[in-house]
N, C-alpha and C positions, 0 to 999 in steps of 0.2 A: 227366303222368306216367303209365304202362302199370301201374306198382305204387308205392302208398307205401308206404314202410321204416317198418316198424312194431319192431323190434329197435334197438337202440343200435348190433351191430353194421351191422344194415342200412344205419341211415343213417350212421353212419362212411363205408362202401364208397361211398355213392353222394355224401357229398364231397368224397369222393379224389376220383371222375372227375369232377368239376363242377373241384373244382382242376387237374385234368390238361387238362381241356376250355382252362380258361384257360389255363393257361401254353403250350400248344399254337397259339395263335389268335395268340398275342403272339410267336411264333417264323413262324410259314407261312402264317396268314389262315386268315381263313374258310374260302375255297374249296379252299384243299388239305387240309381237315383230314378227319379219319377215323374213323368209330368205332374200326378195328380200332386208330389209333393213340394215342389216347387210352385204348383198354384198356389199352396197352402199357405207354403212359406211368402209368395208374394201379395198374398191379399184379395187373388182374384179366382173365379170362376173355372175349373179346368179346358173349359170350352173355349174361355177367352186365351188360355195358350194355347192351342189348336185354330183359333182366330190366325195368328201371326209364324206358327213356327210347324212343322213338320214333325211333331211330336221331339221325342228324347235326342233323334239322330240330327233333328233340325235347330234344337237349342243349342249341342253340343257346337255343332259348325257356327253358328250366328254368334257364339263365344268368342270362339277363335280367333275368328276377324273383328270380333270387337277388341281384344287382344292387340291383334294384329295395327290396328288404326292407335291402341295405344301403343308401343312399340314403334312404330313412327313418328308417331308425335315426342317421346323422351329423346328418340335420336336427331329428329330437327333442333331440339330444345342443344343438344351439346354436341352437334356440327356447329352452331353459330358461334360457340362457343370455343370453338379448334381454331388457332390461327393459320395454322398449315395441317391440312388433313391426308393421313397419304392410304394405301390398302390398307395393312400393317392397322395404323391404327383405328382404324373403322372397324376392323375386324375385333381389338379389343373395346372399343368402346359397346359395339354390339355383346361380346358376354357382359360387359361390366351391367346393362342395362338389363340383359335379359335375369340376369343373378340378381336384384332388387326386384325385378317383376314376379320374382320367385316367392322372395320373404314377404311382401307387401301385397299384391294386386291378388285377389281371394279367386280362385279358381283356377290361377296360371300353373299351380303346380300340377295338378290334372290333367288339363286343358290349355296346354301351350300351340304347339303345329304340328304336333305328329299324327300320329294316324288313331282314328275312333276303336272304338273296340264296344260290343263283339263284328266282327266279318272283318276287320280290317280296313273298313272304308275311311278314305280321310279325311281330317277336318275340314282343311280349307279345299276349295276347288281347284280344276286342274288351271295351268294357266294355257297363255293365248300363242307362245312361240311353237313355232315346229322342234326348237331344241330340245323341248322338251322340261322347262320349266317350269311351276310352277307358280303360283301368285305370291306367294310366300319370296320368291326368288325373282320375279316380276319386282314386285314392289319395290325390295329390296335394295336391286342392283339401279333402278329406274330414279327413288330416289340418289345413292349414292353419286349418281355420273350426274343425273340433271338439278338436283340442289346442294350438292354438298362439292359438287364440281370436281369429284375425283375420277379419271381417266380411264376413256374405255377400259374394257377387258378383251381379249379372245376369246371365243367361244365364255360370254361370260354366263348363260344359262347356266352351262352345265358345273363351270366353275363356281357360279354360286351356288347351287344346289349341292355340289357336292363336302362345300366350305358350313352350309344350313347342316346338311344328315352330320358329318364329324363334329361341330359343336352340340346337337343336342345330344349324340355321347356323348362326350364329354362333361355335359352338365347334368345329366341325367345320373355317371354316376358319382359325382360331385354331390349331389342330393339324395341318394339311393338310401339314406341313414338317417339325415337328419334335414331338418326343414332351414337352417343357418348355412350348411353347406360344407362341403369340405376343400375350404382355401387352395391346397397344397392342387387338386385334382383340377380347379378354376385355371390356378397359376399353368397348368401344363396342358390345358386346353387351348390358354389366350396363346402361350409360345409355337404350338402345332397350328393355329388357324393363321397366324401371326408370318411364320414362315411360307405358310403353303400362301397367300395372296402377297408376301416378299417375291415370291416365284412367280406368282401367275402373272403380276404387272410388270417385273422382267421379260417374262416373255412375251406380252403384250407391246414392249415396246420394241423388242426386235420384230414382231412380225404382227403389224396394225391389223388390229379389227374391223370384219367386213360392217359397211356401214346398215344400219337397220333399215326395215319395211318400214316408211313412212307411214304408212295405213296401218299399221299394228296400233290394235283400242289403248287408249290409255288406263292402267289399270289402277291410279290414285284413287279411284272409287270407288275400290274395292270390293263393295258388297251387290 
């Protein structure tokens, strides 16, 4: 963000701007989205949007980060209700929550965690690990191990990044023609991800992962 809101009134204004952005994405799509339209829907001057966000792409990036925060919160609630969590089961939960968010969270179908358009810029920032993970891979993996108590994986950010990309393809196919999604395609995606995580967990037990750098910044702040 260009400017971090400090006062409650400013924070509420920022949330109203993001809400307006999400609503318009569902109505017109990302290509037709404009800062002027977002400002009009939010009931604020266009200059106010630019005070906080770096234009249209800045809005989309911050909305993606807000969606990530929502996903982590939903996963936290689901994990708390699991008596015994495994990597395959964790993958199932991620798919279930992602599918549900597609149905009920405004703007999520257009802006989840993929690449921005135009230009192929990523909505989410790059990660901090040398292994090539992005913020989504880092936050999901850290949540799984540090909060949900799953055993560490060998080469975790490559494993998590590939799982994310594979799931994204399956979910996109499932929702290509219907907002409700193709249940059979979702099930195929669930089976694929479950088998992948089962194999990754098995390999990790055979080859224990190297300890992480303790100086690595915590990404739970996300933004």
